[in-house]
C-alpha positions in Angstrom: -24.0 28.5 14.1 -25.8 25.2 13.8 -25.8 23.0 10.7 -28.4 20.4 9.7 -26.6 17.7 7.8 -28.2 17.3 4.3 -27.6 13.9 2.8 -31.0 13.5 1.0 -32.6 11.4 3.8 -34.0 13.8 6.3 -37.0 16.0 7.2 -34.8 19.1 6.9 -37.5 21.8 6.5 -39.4 20.8 9.6 -36.3 20.6 11.7 -35.2 24.0 10.4 -38.6 25.5 11.1 -38.5 24.2 14.7 -35.2 26.1 15.2 -36.7 29.2 13.6 -39.5 29.2 16.2 -36.7 29.3 18.8 -35.1 32.3 17.0 -32.1 30.3 16.1 -30.5 30.5 12.6 -29.5 27.2 11.2 -27.9 26.2 7.9 -28.8 23.1 5.8 -25.3 21.9 4.9 -24.5 19.3 2.2 -20.8 20.1 1.8 -18.7 17.8 4.2 -15.7 20.2 3.9 -17.7 22.9 5.6 -19.0 20.9 8.5 -16.1 21.6 10.8 -16.9 25.3 10.7 -20.1 25.0 12.7 -20.6 25.1 16.5 -23.1 22.2 16.5 -24.6 19.8 14.0 -27.9 18.0 13.7 -28.1 14.6 12.0 -31.7 14.0 11.0 -33.0 11.1 9.1 -36.1 9.3 7.7 -36.1 6.0 5.9 -33.9 2.9 6.0 -30.5 2.6 7.7 -28.6 1.1 4.8 -29.8 3.8 2.4 -28.9 6.5 4.8 -25.3 5.2 5.2 -25.0 4.9 1.5 -26.1 8.5 1.0 -23.7 9.7 3.8 -20.8 7.9 2.1 -21.5 9.2 -1.3 -19.7 12.4 -0.8 -17.7 11.7 2.3 -20.3 13.1 4.8 -19.9 10.0 7.0 -16.2 10.7 7.6 -17.0 14.4 8.1 -19.5 13.7 10.8 -17.2 11.2 12.5 -14.3 13.8 12.5 -16.7 16.5 13.7 -17.7 14.3 16.7 -14.0 13.6 17.5 -13.4 17.3 17.7 -15.6 17.5 20.8 -18.3 19.7 19.4 -21.9 18.7 20.0 -23.8 16.3 17.7 -27.5 15.5 17.9 -29.0 12.6 15.9 -32.8 12.6 15.4 -34.8 9.4 14.7 -32.9 7.5 12.0 -30.1 10.0 12.6 -29.8 8.7 16.2 -29.6 5.1 14.9 -26.8 6.0 12.5 -24.7 7.0 15.5 -24.4 3.3 16.5 -22.0 0.6 15.3 -24.5 -1.3 13.2 -28.1 -2.0 12.3 -29.9 -5.2 11.4 -32.4 -3.5 9.1 -32.5 -5.3 5.8 -29.3 -7.2 6.7 -26.3 -6.0 8.8 -25.1 -2.5 7.9 -22.2 -0.7 9.6 -23.0 2.7 11.1 -20.9 5.6 12.2 -19.7 3.8 15.4 -19.9 6.9 17.6 -21.9 5.1 20.3 -21.3 1.5 21.2 -24.2 -0.7 20.4 -26.5 -1.8 17.6 -30.0 -1.2 16.1 -32.5 -4.0 16.1 -36.1 -4.6 15.1 -38.9 -4.5 17.7 -39.3 -8.1 19.0 -43.1 -8.6 18.9 -42.7 -11.9 20.7 -41.9 -9.8 23.8 -45.2 -7.8 23.6 -47.7 -8.6 26.3 -50.5 -7.3 24.1 -50.8 -7.1 20.3 -49.2 -3.9 19.1 -48.5 -2.6 15.6 -45.1 -1.9 14.2 -44.0 0.7 13.4 -44.3 2.4 16.8 -46.1 5.5 15.7 -47.6 8.3 17.8 -47.2 10.0 21.2 -45.5 8.1 24.0 -43.7 8.9 27.2 -39.9 9.1 27.6 -38.4 8.4 31.0 -35.2 10.4 31.4 -32.3 10.4 33.8 -31.3 14.0 34.5 -29.3 14.7 31.3 -29.1 18.4 30.5 -30.7 17.7 27.1 -34.0 17.3 29.0 -33.7 20.2 31.4 -37.0 21.8 32.2 -39.1 18.8 31.2 -41.0 16.6 33.6 -39.9 13.0 33.9 -42.2 11.0 31.6 -42.9 13.7 29.1 -44.6 12.9 25.8 -42.9 13.0 22.5 -43.8 11.9 18.9 -42.4 8.6 17.6 -42.3 6.9 14.2 -40.0 3.9 13.9 -39.7 0.1 13.5 -36.2 -0.4 14.9 -34.6 0.7 18.2 -31.2 1.0 19.7 -29.4 -1.4 22.1 -26.6 0.3 23.9 -23.6 -1.8 24.8 -23.0 0.3 27.9 -26.1 1.1 30.0 -24.7 4.6 31.0 -25.2 5.7 27.3 -28.9 5.3 27.6 -30.4 8.6 28.9 -34.0 8.1 27.9 -36.3 5.0 27.8 -39.7 4.4 26.5 -42.2 1.5 26.8 -43.7 0.0 23.6 -44.4 -3.6 24.3 -41.2 -3.5 26.4 -38.8 -0.9 27.5 -36.3 0.3 24.9 -33.6 3.0 24.7 -35.1 6.2 23.2 -32.3 8.7 23.9 -28.6 8.3 24.1 -25.5 10.3 25.0 -21.8 9.5 24.8 -19.9 12.6 25.8 -20.6 15.2 23.1 -22.6 12.9 20.9 -26.3 12.6 21.6 -29.4 11.2 19.9 -33.2 10.9 20.4 -35.5 8.5 18.7 -38.6 10.7 18.7 -39.0 13.7 16.5 -38.6 16.9 18.5 -39.8 19.0 15.6 -43.1 17.2 15.7 -43.4 17.1 19.5 -44.7 20.6 20.2 -43.4 22.4 23.3 -41.6 19.4 24.7 -39.6 18.9 21.5 -38.8 22.6 21.3 -37.5 22.5 24.8 -35.1 19.7 23.8 -33.8 21.7 20.9 -33.5 24.8 23.1 -31.4 22.8 25.5 -29.2 21.5 22.7 -28.5 25.1 21.6 -27.4 26.1 25.1 -25.3 23.0 26.1 
């Protein structure tokens, strides 16, 4: 059984609907004490990093997610949910994250753009991947749907399993043992996104 972590900051219905298309039953779970009973969890997220951490801490869901990850069961962060897996974010000041993946979250540096680009990075873009099982069955350079103004910087290069170019190359997918994250929205990415979710189910 898969749980979608509910902390009042996520696109829960669309993520659940994507799993329904795959024939997979999921539960939207807001009780941190029940989290350990699931086989896998999804950490979604839309909005600001600081607000999200505050919501997670409000009823102890932050500790529940961290303990779940330490159990060795699979965790998948989506968009802001991926960013929350890191140690910190500079969005609206420095905020401490869950610390499950070494690194931090930073704003797009427009001074590095070779041509004028708008931030947030919004729309379809390619993701280059490096053979991780989360992307099995997808061509290298597959298109996914992005909406974000901040991106991850991994402390250790091996934790970056997907990269995308928007002005410059940035990490768009991460994995550290059983903890994984993707910056794009699989639930909005049609067949490519569904394939990623299917792969997560069968890990």
